[in-house]
C-alpha positions in Angstrom: 0.0 0.0 0.0 2.2 2.9 -1.2 0.2 4.1 -4.2 0.1 7.8 -4.8 -2.9 9.7 -3.5 -4.2 13.2 -3.5 -6.4 14.4 -0.7 -8.2 17.7 -1.3 -9.8 19.0 1.9 -11.3 22.0 3.5 -14.6 23.4 4.9 -17.9 23.2 3.1 -18.5 25.7 0.3 -14.8 26.6 0.1 -14.5 25.5 -3.6 -13.2 21.9 -3.5 -15.6 20.6 -6.2 -14.6 23.0 -8.9 -10.9 22.6 -8.3 -11.1 18.8 -8.0 -12.9 18.5 -11.4 -10.2 20.7 -13.1 -7.3 18.8 -11.4 -8.8 15.4 -12.3 -9.1 16.3 -15.9 -5.5 17.7 -16.2 -3.9 15.0 -14.0 -6.0 12.0 -15.3 -7.5 11.5 -11.9 -10.6 9.7 -10.5 -12.4 11.2 -7.6 -13.3 9.4 -4.4 -15.9 11.3 -2.4 -14.8 11.8 1.2 -18.1 13.1 2.3 -20.1 11.2 4.9 -23.4 12.4 3.6 -22.9 11.9 -0.2 -22.9 8.1 0.4 -26.7 8.2 0.7 -29.1 7.7 -2.2 -31.8 10.3 -2.6 -29.8 13.0 -0.8 -28.5 15.0 -3.7 -29.3 18.7 -3.3 -28.5 19.0 0.4 -25.2 17.2 0.1 -24.1 19.2 -3.0 -23.4 16.1 -5.0 -21.8 16.6 -8.5 -24.3 16.1 -11.2 -24.4 13.4 -13.9 -22.7 15.7 -16.4 -19.6 16.2 -14.1 -19.6 12.4 -13.4 -19.4 11.7 -17.1 -16.4 14.0 -17.4 -14.6 12.6 -14.4 -15.3 9.2 -12.7 -16.6 9.6 -9.2 -16.7 6.9 -6.5 -18.5 6.3 -3.2 -21.5 8.4 -4.1 -25.0 6.9 -3.8 -23.9 3.6 -2.3 -26.3 3.1 0.6 -29.9 3.9 1.5 -30.5 6.6 4.2 -31.5 4.0 6.8 -28.4 1.8 6.3 -25.5 1.9 8.6 -22.1 2.9 7.2 -19.1 3.3 9.4 -15.6 4.8 9.0 -14.3 1.3 8.9 -16.7 0.5 5.9 -15.4 3.6 4.1 -11.7 2.7 4.7 -12.3 -0.8 3.4 -14.1 0.4 0.3 -11.3 2.9 -0.5 -8.6 0.3 0.0 -10.2 -1.8 -2.6 -10.7 1.2 -5.0 -7.3 2.8 -5.0 -5.3 -0.1 -6.5 -7.9 -0.4 -9.2 -7.7 3.3 -10.1 -3.9 3.2 -10.1 -3.9 0.1 -12.3 -5.9 2.0 -14.9 -3.1 4.6 -15.0 -5.3 7.1 -13.1 -4.5 9.2 -10.1 -6.8 8.5 -7.0 -8.1 11.8 -5.6 -9.8 11.8 -2.2 -12.0 14.9 -2.1 -14.3 16.1 0.7 -14.7 17.6 4.1 -15.2 14.6 6.3 -11.8 14.7 8.1 -12.2 11.4 9.8 -12.7 9.6 6.5 -9.5 11.2 5.1 -7.6 10.4 8.2 -8.8 6.7 8.2 -7.6 6.2 4.6 -4.2 7.9 4.9 -3.2 7.0 8.4 -5.3 4.0 9.0 -7.4 3.0 12.0 -7.2 -0.3 13.8 -10.9 -1.2 13.7 -11.8 -4.0 16.0 -13.4 -7.0 14.3 -16.8 -7.3 16.0 -20.5 -7.9 15.3 -23.1 -5.3 16.2 -24.5 -6.1 19.6 -28.1 -5.0 19.0 -29.3 -6.2 22.4 -26.7 -4.1 24.2 -27.5 -1.0 22.1 -31.3 -1.4 22.8 -30.7 -1.9 26.5 -28.5 1.2 26.8 -30.9 3.3 24.7 -33.8 2.3 27.1 -31.6 3.2 30.1 -30.9 6.6 28.5 -34.6 7.2 28.1 -35.4 6.1 31.7 -32.3 7.4 33.6 -31.0 10.1 31.2 -28.1 10.2 28.8 -25.7 11.2 31.7 -26.3 7.8 33.2 -25.0 6.0 30.1 -22.2 8.5 29.6 -21.0 7.7 33.2 -20.8 4.0 32.2 -18.5 5.0 29.3 -16.4 7.1 31.7 -15.8 4.1 33.8 -14.2 2.1 31.0 -12.9 4.8 28.6 -12.5 8.1 30.4 -10.5 9.7 27.6 -13.3 9.1 25.1 -16.0 10.1 27.6 -14.3 13.4 28.1 -14.5 14.1 24.3 -18.1 13.0 23.9 -21.2 15.0 25.0 -23.7 12.8 26.9 -26.3 13.6 24.2 -24.0 12.1 21.6 -25.7 8.8 22.6 -24.8 6.8 19.5 -21.0 7.3 19.9 -21.2 6.9 23.7 -22.9 3.5 23.3 -20.4 2.5 20.6 -17.6 3.2 23.0 -19.2 0.9 25.6 -19.9 -1.7 22.9 -16.3 -1.8 21.7 -15.0 -2.3 25.2 -17.5 -5.0 26.1 -16.7 -7.0 23.0 -12.9 -6.6 22.7 -11.7 -5.8 26.2 -10.0 -2.7 24.8 -11.2 0.8 24.4 -11.7 3.0 21.3 -8.9 5.2 22.8 -6.6 2.2 22.8 -7.3 1.4 19.2 -6.7 5.1 18.1 -3.4 5.2 20.0 -2.2 2.0 18.3 -3.2 3.4 14.9 -1.0 6.5 15.5 2.1 4.2 15.7 1.6 3.0 12.1 3.3 4.6 9.1 1.1 6.3 6.4 -0.6 3.8 4.2 -0.4 5.7 1.0 2.1 8.1 -0.6 -0.3 11.1 -0.1 -0.1 14.8 -0.7 -2.8 16.7 1.2 -4.1 20.0 -0.3 -6.3 22.3 1.8 -8.4 25.2 0.6 -9.4 28.1 2.9 -11.1 31.5 2.6 -11.6 34.5 4.9 -14.3 33.6 7.4 -16.8 36.3 6.4 -16.4 35.4 2.7 -16.9 31.7 3.4 -20.0 32.4 5.5 -21.4 34.5 2.7 -20.8 31.7 0.2 -22.5 29.3 2.7 -25.6 31.6 2.9 -25.8 31.9 -0.9 -25.4 28.2 -1.4 -28.2 27.4 1.1 -30.5 29.9 -0.8 -29.6 28.2 -4.1 -30.3 24.7 -2.6 -33.8 25.9 -1.5 -34.4 27.3 -5.0 -33.2 24.0 -6.6 -35.7 22.0 -4.5 -34.1 21.0 -1.2 -37.5 21.3 0.7 -39.1 18.9 -1.8 -36.1 16.5 -1.5 -36.3 16.4 2.3 -40.1 16.1 2.3 -40.0 13.1 0.0 -37.5 11.4 2.3 -39.6 12.3 5.3 -42.7 10.9 3.7 -40.9 7.7 3.0 -40.4 7.3 6.8 -36.8 8.4 7.2 -36.9 10.1 10.6 -34.5 12.5 12.3 -33.0 9.8 14.5 -31.2 8.3 11.5 -27.5 9.3 11.0 -28.4 10.4 7.5 -31.2 12.7 8.6 -28.8 14.4 11.0 -27.2 15.9 7.8 -27.2 19.7 7.4 -30.5 20.8 5.8 -32.2 17.6 6.5 -32.6 17.8 10.3 -33.6 21.4 10.2 -36.3 20.9 7.6 -37.7 17.8 9.4 -38.1 20.1 12.4 -40.2 22.4 10.1 -42.3 19.5 8.9 -42.9 18.4 12.5 -44.4 21.9 13.1 -41.6 23.2 15.4 -41.0 26.4 13.3 -41.8 27.9 9.9 -39.8 27.6 6.7 -38.1 30.9 7.1 -36.7 29.8 10.5 -35.7 26.4 9.1 -33.6 28.2 6.4 -32.0 30.4 9.0 -31.1 27.4 11.1 -29.6 25.6 8.1 -27.4 28.6 7.4 -26.3 29.0 11.0 -25.6 25.3 11.5 -23.7 25.1 8.3 -21.5 28.0 9.3 -20.8 26.3 12.7 -20.0 23.1 10.9 -17.5 24.8 8.6 -15.8 26.3 11.6 -15.5 22.8 13.2 -14.2 21.4 9.9 -11.4 24.0 9.7 -10.5 23.4 13.3 -10.1 19.7 12.6 -8.0 20.2 9.5 -5.9 22.9 11.0 -4.4 20.3 13.4 -2.8 18.5 10.5 0.6 20.0 9.8 1.1 17.9 6.7 -1.7 19.8 4.8 -0.5 22.3 2.1 -2.8 25.3 2.5 -4.0 27.6 -0.3 -5.9 30.8 0.3 -8.4 30.7 -2.5 -9.0 34.4 -2.6 -5.4 35.2 -3.3 -5.6 33.5 -6.7 -7.4 33.7 -10.0 -8.8 30.2 -10.5 -6.4 29.3 -13.3 -3.4 30.4 -11.2 -4.7 28.3 -8.3 -5.0 25.3 -10.5 -1.4 25.7 -11.8 0.0 26.1 -8.3 -1.8 23.0 -6.9 -1.1 20.9 -9.9 2.6 21.9 -9.7 2.7 20.8 -6.0 1.1 17.5 -6.8 3.4 16.7 -9.6 6.4 17.7 -7.5 5.4 15.7 -4.5 4.2 12.5 -6.3 6.3 12.7 -9.5 3.1 12.3 -11.4 
């Protein structure tokens, strides 16, 4: 596993899609989506998926691979990408990992030691009932007893991850923290060059607001309503996606459409800030301030870096 790999990362609405399409065409690349929401079928507008026209120009992978009620983990993503990259490389193409889900990118390049285990549905159901009866703090305290480092990072209301932490410990005798620490000791799995895009905060926030308005115009409300009517509820991981959970709240009568749109914009801005905080911790990312370049100049700079780093 030492194939060349490009990772193009950065916060939502920063301009990754446009640059990735141009780079892929000029470097003979194939794009692997590193977006934890674009994996779901029927969720197109809200996840800003590239359209069929773009996918005809440049092959895209790991888009529309599961239904919104199917489970899909970071381990599943890593496994799929590990199968994809050698095939792309054998075709004489450059694998390009593009997206804003930092955990997905990290899993592919650095690798995680994922414990081999079956889902313990009985345990999950029991802990969910305990959370309903005793409160989420009660279940969070159970995690703190076995994996205090993970418990410190997780809010008690992040029940899904709290339960997962307990489940891993009960089945393997080791904590998620242990597996993460072991993963850090391993060398990089691919010969990767990481490119990050950023913009001034106010400009990025303006782009986010404009993009949300465009999504509404393109039919986001209708897209979410259709999923809602099919029975996909807000408890699903997929329906926690930006734009989806806020509109479901509107459909449930909690607020009007204008407030839903305001919440989508606010939550997306907060999400972009968290994304940038995540990526900023990675010293190996080569950052480019998008606003300092004309697009063609940015393309030349990034392409030059990739060719120099990967000898591609």
